[in-house]
Backbone as CSV, one residue per row, in Angstrom:
resi,resn,N_x,N_y,N_z,CA_x,CA_y,CA_z,C_x,C_y,C_z
1,UNK,-45.126,8.242,20.342,-43.865,9.278,20.226,-43.419,9.363,18.887
2,UNK,-43.145,10.372,18.411,-42.605,10.683,17.190,-41.235,10.802,17.026
3,UNK,-40.527,9.912,16.077,-39.021,10.163,16.121,-38.660,10.482,14.750
4,UNK,-37.669,11.199,14.570,-37.193,11.814,13.190,-36.174,11.051,12.927
5,UNK,-35.949,10.510,11.623,-35.155,9.929,10.878,-34.411,10.681,9.826
6,UNK,-33.356,10.859,9.688,-32.644,11.769,8.589,-31.866,10.798,7.656
7,UNK,-32.387,10.903,6.407,-31.789,10.049,5.261,-30.907,11.178,4.467
8,UNK,-29.756,10.630,4.146,-28.906,11.658,3.390,-27.871,10.792,2.311
9,UNK,-27.971,11.238,1.239,-27.247,10.643,0.100,-25.735,11.025,0.162
10,UNK,-24.888,9.964,0.240,-23.433,10.217,0.078,-22.785,10.057,-1.270
11,UNK,-22.661,11.133,-1.979,-22.201,10.880,-3.287,-20.856,10.197,-3.490
12,UNK,-20.067,10.307,-2.463,-18.697,9.662,-2.462,-18.787,8.056,-2.567
13,UNK,-19.666,7.741,-1.789,-19.741,6.106,-1.632,-21.123,5.504,-2.372
14,UNK,-21.888,6.492,-2.890,-23.070,6.081,-3.661,-24.107,5.522,-2.820
15,UNK,-24.176,5.842,-1.535,-25.114,5.122,-0.520,-26.116,6.152,0.137
16,UNK,-27.305,5.682,0.404,-28.070,6.537,1.363,-27.784,6.145,2.977
17,UNK,-27.799,7.066,3.646,-27.321,6.897,5.207,-28.467,7.426,6.049
18,UNK,-28.976,6.450,7.027,-30.036,6.901,8.006,-29.430,6.974,9.293
19,UNK,-29.550,8.113,9.942,-29.315,8.496,11.286,-30.413,9.172,12.004
20,UNK,-30.439,9.272,13.359,-31.357,9.990,13.961,-30.827,10.423,15.457
21,UNK,-31.039,11.683,15.812,-30.548,12.173,16.985,-31.493,11.623,18.114
22,UNK,-32.818,11.108,17.680,-33.824,10.535,18.711,-33.578,9.328,19.003
23,UNK,-32.965,8.411,18.176,-32.950,6.914,18.419,-31.326,6.600,18.495
24,UNK,-30.783,6.299,19.719,-29.374,5.981,19.883,-29.096,4.720,19.157
25,UNK,-27.980,4.826,18.531,-27.371,3.680,17.734,-28.037,3.489,16.281
26,UNK,-28.735,4.430,15.764,-29.291,4.170,14.518,-28.225,4.645,13.434
27,UNK,-27.755,4.078,12.952,-26.784,4.302,11.694,-26.875,3.241,10.745
28,UNK,-27.489,3.310,9.626,-27.663,2.289,8.481,-27.251,2.926,7.229
29,UNK,-27.055,2.230,6.218,-26.807,2.587,4.901,-27.155,1.622,3.829
30,UNK,-27.617,2.029,2.696,-27.951,1.054,1.437,-27.815,1.923,0.269
31,UNK,-27.633,1.164,-0.832,-27.552,1.850,-2.197,-28.899,2.172,-2.624
32,UNK,-29.902,1.671,-2.093,-31.259,1.982,-2.440,-31.938,2.776,-1.365
33,UNK,-32.884,3.834,-1.846,-33.609,4.562,-0.760,-34.728,3.760,-0.291
34,UNK,-35.426,3.036,-1.070,-36.643,2.065,-0.639,-35.963,0.999,0.340
35,UNK,-34.851,0.300,-0.053,-34.355,-0.668,0.755,-34.106,0.039,2.183
36,UNK,-33.427,1.152,2.277,-33.051,1.769,3.326,-34.205,1.918,4.395
37,UNK,-35.292,2.488,3.780,-36.587,2.843,4.627,-37.070,1.460,5.311
38,UNK,-36.932,0.386,4.650,-37.329,-0.935,5.116,-36.327,-1.307,6.177
39,UNK,-35.109,-1.095,6.132,-34.140,-1.646,6.984,-34.409,-0.751,8.259
40,UNK,-34.714,0.579,8.154,-34.957,1.314,9.212,-36.297,1.038,10.041
41,UNK,-37.296,0.783,9.330,-38.413,0.153,9.822,-38.116,-1.220,10.675
42,UNK,-37.474,-1.928,10.374,-37.162,-3.130,10.972,-36.295,-2.939,12.050
43,UNK,-35.314,-1.986,12.036,-34.102,-1.892,13.109,-34.752,-1.030,14.271
44,UNK,-35.719,0.126,13.924,-35.841,0.901,15.021,-36.683,0.431,16.066
45,UNK,-37.725,-0.438,15.971,-38.317,-1.042,17.213,-37.227,-1.829,18.062
46,UNK,-36.347,-2.522,17.327,-35.394,-3.222,18.117,-34.376,-2.333,18.951
47,UNK,-33.983,-1.302,18.193,-33.137,-0.193,18.864,-33.893,0.414,20.091
48,UNK,-35.266,0.861,20.021,-35.869,1.355,21.090,-36.053,0.523,22.034
49,UNK,-36.391,-0.889,21.778,-36.472,-1.874,22.743,-35.426,-1.867,23.747
50,UNK,-33.993,-1.865,23.163,-32.800,-1.922,23.909,-32.772,-0.542,24.827
51,UNK,-33.240,0.537,24.295,-32.818,1.717,25.002,-33.873,2.061,25.941
52,UNK,-35.175,1.778,25.682,-36.452,1.868,26.516,-37.336,0.896,26.354
53,UNK,-37.311,-0.211,27.309,-38.295,-1.281,27.331,-39.782,-0.863,27.209
54,UNK,-40.117,0.334,27.829,-41.350,0.824,28.141,-41.750,1.669,26.970
55,UNK,-41.252,1.759,25.646,-41.582,2.519,24.745,-42.979,2.436,24.312
56,UNK,-43.537,3.519,23.973,-45.030,3.354,23.537,-45.112,3.194,22.067
57,UNK,-46.354,3.112,21.427,-46.331,3.113,19.921,-45.665,4.159,19.401
58,UNK,-44.955,4.130,18.261,-44.119,5.286,17.676,-44.644,5.493,16.405
59,UNK,-44.219,6.811,15.905,-44.340,7.301,14.479,-42.909,7.822,14.122
60,UNK,-42.569,7.311,12.787,-41.178,7.753,12.352,-41.460,8.800,11.062
61,UNK,-40.728,10.020,11.220,-40.879,10.980,10.412,-39.687,10.947,9.574
62,UNK,-39.588,10.584,8.241,-38.453,10.641,7.491,-38.110,11.890,6.926
63,UNK,-36.862,12.432,6.896,-36.297,13.603,6.302,-35.360,13.361,5.552
64,UNK,-35.593,13.536,4.061,-34.301,13.339,3.294,-33.765,14.303,2.518
65,UNK,-32.570,14.290,2.127,-31.683,15.285,1.423,-30.689,14.591,0.420
66,UNK,-30.725,15.251,-0.695,-29.778,14.603,-1.698,-29.283,15.942,-2.512
67,UNK,-28.061,16.106,-2.531,-27.581,17.002,-3.366,-26.625,16.596,-4.448
68,UNK,-26.704,17.302,-5.493,-25.933,16.702,-6.815,-25.163,17.983,-7.265
69,UNK,-24.074,17.843,-7.690,-23.469,19.087,-8.467,-23.647,18.747,-9.928
70,UNK,-24.003,19.612,-10.687,-24.334,19.651,-12.120,-23.442,20.577,-12.839
71,UNK,-22.687,20.312,-13.864,-21.988,20.986,-14.607,-22.773,21.557,-15.805
72,UNK,-22.767,23.031,-15.887,-23.569,23.676,-17.044,-22.873,23.477,-18.213
73,UNK,-23.572,23.360,-19.266,-22.936,23.219,-20.749,-22.770,24.834,-21.090
74,UNK,-21.708,25.000,-21.555,-21.323,26.469,-21.949,-20.395,26.719,-23.091
């Protein structure tokens, strides 16, 4: 089964946030993108076990987005 995990940068709090419409209860944050990936890899199997004890092997697809406002010099 393939699960999509969305990773978004929150510029106000300076953290990456992981959520998923496919994985109930997944909401994690970290100041580091790589650290967040590791946290997600650790948490997802546990969350899926709680929600569906008969879950089959899984694949995670990470989708990330980061927007920044840049002021032009003029």
